[in-house]
C-alpha positions as CSV (number, residue, x, y, z in Angstrom):
1,M,-16.7,16.6,-103.0
2,S,-19.4,14.2,-104.0
3,R,-21.9,12.8,-101.3
4,A,-20.5,9.5,-101.9
5,E,-17.2,10.9,-100.4
6,T,-18.6,12.8,-97.3
7,F,-17.2,12.0,-94.0
8,F,-17.8,12.5,-90.4
9,R,-17.5,16.4,-89.4
10,G,-17.1,16.5,-85.9
11,R,-16.1,20.0,-85.9
12,R,-19.3,21.1,-86.6
13,L,-20.4,20.7,-83.1
14,R,-17.1,22.6,-81.8
15,R,-17.5,25.7,-83.9
16,T,-18.6,28.0,-81.2
17,P,-18.4,28.1,-77.2
18,A,-22.1,27.7,-77.3
19,L,-22.4,24.6,-79.4
20,R,-19.4,23.0,-77.4
21,R,-21.4,24.0,-74.0
22,L,-24.9,22.4,-75.5
23,T,-23.2,19.2,-76.6
24,A,-20.9,18.5,-73.6
25,E,-21.1,15.0,-72.3
26,T,-19.7,15.7,-69.2
27,R,-20.6,18.7,-67.0
28,L,-19.0,20.2,-63.7
29,D,-21.4,21.5,-61.2
30,P,-20.4,23.3,-57.8
31,S,-22.8,21.3,-56.0
32,R,-21.0,17.7,-56.9
33,L,-17.7,19.4,-55.2
34,V,-16.4,18.8,-51.6
35,Q,-13.9,21.1,-50.0
36,P,-11.4,19.4,-47.4
37,L,-10.8,21.7,-44.5
38,F,-8.1,21.2,-41.7
39,V,-9.2,22.4,-38.3
40,R,-6.3,22.8,-35.5
41,D,-6.8,23.6,-31.7
42,G,-5.9,27.0,-30.8
43,D,-7.0,30.3,-31.3
44,G,-6.3,33.2,-34.0
45,A,-6.3,33.0,-37.8
46,G,-5.4,30.3,-40.3
47,E,-2.0,29.1,-40.5
48,P,-1.0,28.7,-44.3
49,I,0.2,25.3,-45.3
50,A,3.4,25.5,-47.4
51,A,2.9,22.2,-48.9
52,L,-0.5,23.3,-50.2
53,P,-0.6,26.7,-51.4
54,G,-3.9,28.6,-50.8
55,Q,-5.0,26.1,-48.0
56,S,-4.7,26.7,-44.3
57,R,-5.0,25.2,-40.9
58,L,-8.1,26.8,-39.6
59,T,-9.2,27.2,-36.1
60,V,-12.5,26.4,-34.5
61,G,-13.2,30.0,-34.5
62,T,-12.6,30.6,-38.1
63,V,-14.1,27.4,-39.6
64,A,-17.5,28.9,-39.7
65,E,-16.3,31.9,-42.5
66,A,-14.7,29.2,-44.5
67,A,-18.1,27.3,-44.7
68,R,-20.1,30.2,-45.6
69,E,-17.7,31.4,-48.3
70,A,-18.1,27.7,-49.5
71,A,-21.9,27.7,-49.4
72,D,-22.0,30.9,-51.2
73,L,-20.1,29.6,-54.0
74,G,-22.6,26.6,-54.2
75,I,-20.2,23.9,-53.1
76,G,-21.8,20.6,-51.9
77,G,-20.1,19.9,-48.6
78,L,-16.8,20.0,-46.5
79,L,-14.7,17.1,-45.4
80,L,-13.0,17.8,-41.9
81,F,-9.8,16.7,-40.7
82,G,-8.4,17.5,-37.3
83,L,-5.0,18.8,-35.8
84,P,-5.4,18.0,-31.9
85,A,-3.2,20.0,-29.5
86,A,-1.5,16.6,-28.2
87,K,-1.5,13.2,-29.6
88,D,-1.3,9.7,-28.0
89,A,-0.7,6.0,-28.8
90,G,-4.1,5.4,-28.7
91,G,-5.6,8.3,-30.9
92,S,-7.9,9.3,-28.1
93,G,-8.2,12.8,-29.7
94,A,-10.3,11.4,-32.4
95,W,-13.4,10.4,-30.5
96,V,-13.2,12.5,-27.3
97,E,-16.2,14.8,-27.0
98,D,-14.7,18.1,-27.0
99,G,-12.2,17.1,-29.8
100,V,-11.1,19.7,-32.4
101,V,-13.2,18.4,-35.1
102,Q,-16.5,17.7,-32.8
103,R,-16.2,21.4,-31.7
104,A,-15.8,22.4,-35.4
105,L,-18.9,20.4,-36.2
106,H,-20.8,22.2,-33.6
107,T,-19.9,25.6,-34.7
108,L,-20.8,24.6,-38.0
109,A,-23.9,23.1,-37.5
110,E,-25.0,26.2,-35.5
111,A,-24.0,28.3,-38.5
112,G,-26.7,26.5,-40.7
113,T,-24.6,26.9,-43.9
114,G,-26.7,24.0,-45.6
115,L,-23.5,22.3,-46.5
116,V,-23.1,18.5,-46.2
117,L,-20.9,18.1,-43.3
118,M,-18.5,15.2,-43.8
119,A,-15.8,14.1,-41.2
120,D,-12.9,11.8,-41.6
121,V,-12.8,8.6,-39.2
122,C,-9.1,7.7,-39.1
123,L,-6.5,7.7,-36.4
124,C,-3.3,9.0,-38.1
125,E,-3.7,12.6,-37.3
126,Y,-4.4,11.8,-33.8
127,T,-1.6,9.0,-32.9
128,D,1.9,9.7,-31.7
129,H,3.1,7.0,-34.2
130,G,1.2,8.2,-37.1
131,H,-0.6,4.9,-38.1
132,C,-4.2,4.5,-38.7
133,G,-4.9,2.2,-36.0
134,I,-4.0,0.6,-32.6
135,V,-0.3,-0.6,-32.8
136,E,1.3,-3.3,-30.5
137,D,4.7,-4.4,-30.7
138,G,5.3,-2.6,-34.1
139,E,2.1,-3.8,-35.9
140,V,-1.2,-2.3,-36.6
141,L,-3.9,-4.3,-35.2
142,N,-7.1,-4.8,-37.2
143,D,-9.9,-5.6,-34.7
144,P,-9.0,-3.5,-31.8
145,T,-8.8,-0.8,-34.1
146,L,-12.4,-1.3,-35.2
147,E,-13.7,-0.5,-31.6
148,V,-12.0,2.8,-31.8
149,L,-13.3,3.9,-35.1
150,G,-16.8,3.1,-34.1
151,R,-16.5,5.3,-31.2
152,T,-15.1,8.0,-33.3
153,A,-18.1,7.7,-35.7
154,G,-20.5,7.8,-33.1
155,S,-18.7,10.9,-31.5
156,L,-18.7,12.7,-34.9
157,A,-22.3,12.0,-35.7
158,A,-23.2,13.2,-32.3
159,A,-21.4,16.6,-33.0
160,G,-23.4,17.0,-36.1
161,A,-21.6,15.0,-39.0
162,D,-24.1,14.3,-41.8
163,V,-21.6,11.8,-43.1
164,V,-18.7,9.7,-41.5
165,A,-15.9,8.5,-43.8
166,P,-13.7,5.8,-42.7
167,S,-10.3,6.1,-44.1
168,A,-8.2,3.6,-42.0
169,M,-8.5,0.7,-44.4
170,M,-9.2,-1.6,-41.8
171,D,-11.1,-4.9,-42.8
172,G,-14.5,-4.5,-41.7
173,Q,-14.5,-1.0,-40.7
174,V,-17.5,-0.2,-42.4
175,A,-19.8,-2.8,-40.5
176,A,-18.1,-1.6,-37.4
177,L,-19.1,1.9,-38.2
178,R,-22.8,0.9,-39.1
179,A,-23.1,-0.9,-36.0
180,A,-21.8,1.8,-33.9
181,L,-23.9,4.7,-35.3
182,D,-26.9,2.4,-35.4
183,A,-26.4,1.4,-31.5
184,S,-25.9,5.2,-30.6
185,G,-29.2,6.4,-32.2
186,H,-27.3,7.4,-35.5
187,E,-29.1,5.5,-37.9
188,A,-29.7,8.3,-40.4
189,T,-25.9,9.2,-40.5
190,A,-24.4,8.2,-43.8
191,I,-21.0,6.4,-44.5
192,L,-18.9,7.5,-47.2
193,S,-16.0,4.7,-47.3
194,Y,-12.5,5.3,-48.7
195,A,-13.1,1.7,-50.1
196,A,-10.3,1.7,-52.7
197,K,-7.5,3.8,-50.8
198,Y,-4.1,3.1,-52.6
199,A,-0.7,3.3,-50.8
200,S,0.1,6.3,-52.9
201,A,3.1,8.6,-53.3
202,F,1.0,11.6,-53.7
203,Y,-0.1,12.0,-49.8
204,G,3.0,13.9,-48.9
205,P,1.5,17.2,-48.7
206,F,-1.3,16.1,-46.5
207,R,1.0,14.5,-44.3
208,E,2.9,17.5,-43.6
209,A,-0.4,19.5,-43.1
210,V,-1.6,17.3,-40.3
211,G,1.6,16.0,-39.1
212,S,0.5,12.5,-39.8
213,A,4.0,10.7,-41.4
214,P,4.2,7.3,-39.9
215,G,7.0,7.3,-37.1
216,F,8.1,3.6,-38.4
217,G,7.5,1.7,-41.4
218,D,4.8,2.7,-43.8
219,R,0.9,2.0,-44.6
220,R,1.5,-0.6,-47.4
221,G,0.3,-3.3,-45.0
222,Y,-3.2,-1.9,-45.0
223,Q,-3.6,0.3,-47.7
224,M,-4.0,-0.8,-51.1
225,D,-1.0,-1.9,-53.5
226,P,-0.9,0.5,-56.6
227,P,-0.6,-2.5,-59.1
228,N,-4.1,-3.8,-58.2
229,G,-7.3,-2.9,-60.0
230,R,-9.5,-6.0,-59.5
231,E,-8.8,-6.0,-55.9
232,A,-10.4,-2.4,-55.5
233,L,-13.7,-3.8,-56.9
234,R,-13.7,-6.4,-54.3
235,E,-13.0,-3.9,-51.5
236,I,-16.1,-1.5,-52.7
237,A,-18.3,-4.8,-53.1
238,A,-17.3,-5.8,-49.5
239,D,-17.9,-2.0,-48.2
240,L,-21.4,-1.6,-49.8
241,D,-22.1,-5.2,-48.3
242,E,-21.2,-3.9,-44.7
243,G,-23.5,-1.0,-45.5
244,A,-21.6,1.9,-47.0
245,D,-23.9,4.3,-48.6
246,M,-21.2,5.9,-50.7
247,V,-17.8,4.7,-51.8
248,M,-14.5,6.5,-52.7
249,V,-11.5,5.8,-54.9
250,K,-8.4,7.7,-53.7
251,P,-6.3,9.2,-55.4
252,A,-8.1,10.2,-58.5
253,L,-5.6,10.7,-61.4
254,P,-3.4,7.8,-61.1
255,Y,-6.5,5.5,-60.6
256,L,-9.1,6.9,-63.4
257,D,-9.3,3.3,-64.6
258,V,-10.4,2.0,-61.3
259,L,-12.7,4.6,-61.0
260,R,-14.2,3.8,-64.3
261,A,-14.5,0.0,-63.5
262,A,-16.3,0.9,-60.5
263,R,-18.7,3.2,-62.2
264,E,-19.6,0.4,-64.6
265,R,-19.9,-2.1,-61.9
266,F,-21.8,-0.4,-59.1
267,D,-24.8,1.9,-58.9
268,A,-23.8,3.6,-55.5
269,P,-22.8,7.3,-55.3
270,L,-19.0,7.2,-56.4
271,A,-16.7,9.9,-55.1
272,A,-13.0,10.5,-56.2
273,Y,-10.5,12.2,-53.9
274,H,-8.1,14.6,-55.9
275,V,-5.5,14.3,-53.3
276,S,-2.9,16.9,-51.8
277,G,-0.1,15.7,-54.2
278,E,-2.3,16.2,-57.3
279,Y,-3.3,19.6,-56.1
280,A,0.3,20.7,-55.3
281,M,1.7,19.5,-58.6
282,L,-0.7,21.7,-60.5
283,E,-0.1,24.6,-58.3
284,A,3.7,24.3,-58.7
285,A,3.4,24.0,-62.5
286,A,0.9,27.1,-62.7
287,E,3.1,29.1,-60.6
288,R,5.9,28.5,-62.8
289,G,3.9,29.3,-65.9
290,W,3.9,26.0,-67.4
291,V,0.2,25.4,-67.4
292,D,-2.8,27.9,-67.2
293,R,-4.0,27.3,-63.9
294,R,-7.7,27.5,-64.5
295,S,-7.9,25.4,-67.8
296,A,-5.5,22.6,-66.2
297,V,-7.7,22.4,-63.1
298,L,-11.0,22.5,-64.8
299,E,-9.6,19.8,-67.5
300,T,-8.4,17.7,-64.4
301,L,-11.7,17.8,-62.5
302,T,-13.7,17.1,-65.8
303,A,-11.5,14.0,-66.5
304,I,-12.5,12.7,-63.0
305,A,-16.0,13.1,-63.7
306,R,-15.8,11.7,-67.0
307,A,-14.3,8.7,-65.6
308,G,-17.4,8.2,-63.4
309,A,-17.2,10.2,-60.1
310,D,-20.3,11.7,-58.9
311,I,-18.8,13.6,-56.0
312,L,-15.1,15.2,-56.5
313,I,-13.3,16.0,-53.2
314,T,-10.7,18.5,-54.2
315,Y,-8.4,21.5,-52.6
316,H,-9.6,23.2,-55.9
317,A,-13.2,23.2,-54.7
318,K,-13.6,26.9,-54.1
319,D,-11.4,28.1,-57.2
320,A,-13.3,25.7,-59.5
321,A,-16.5,26.8,-58.1
322,R,-16.0,30.3,-58.9
323,W,-15.0,29.7,-62.5
324,L,-18.2,27.5,-63.1
325,R,-20.4,30.3,-62.2
């Protein structure tokens, strides 16, 4: 072939594993991964979660061991969710001083793992009706919920949370948390906002894990409508204006376009939550031999990072960290 007939030879840089590593445009690192943990009231060992193979409902007594394992793997942080012994209409277990997540945070702070400790701020795990806010006459009330979310954030910060993560999708929730944190002397506590959280079909295994399925209706009146992408950018902009330090898109894979658009528009640290249903689908396919588990998981997480996520919240964090070492 003459020089005039030469063409692009992309294969040159794909020829060996070393060349592919050297020229990779997107790199996963364990320090960018966050492992969600479920912490329940009670004693004993962890309870396996059927809908989330490989995940368990831990106790306060066992959470430090899980944290040390994550730290040894180089994982960046933990995101804690609570399963109280009892629930009520106001979700009081979310903010009481001796709540299950508050006690877990104290335990983790004493363990000194060096992990970033994040705590979810929502009421759905603590209310007997399963909604994310205060309910009156069958309606989820926005503004009365803000006061409770602020109280919850202050309680979690006092217990040792480095980051509080409001996920209730109430209008003004970031401003309410920032005001409550500052008023209680927790100006240094950061906020990771679930800014673009969609009313998704992929949350089912999580709801089974914490028993948070709504007792009536659904959450479409406050979580985002899946057809809307531009609205997500307005939500993110509003949360940053209210004081969010980091923002999140949730779920990850069905909303990679939203993640990319957010990355191109905003400079703040951007997280994506690879949610329970996404995790469960990969686990089910791998269990049946339909996909290679390691390859499929790493390809999925790479896609999320390539779309623009700085922080990847995933139930695969520990396995991915082992594979990346």
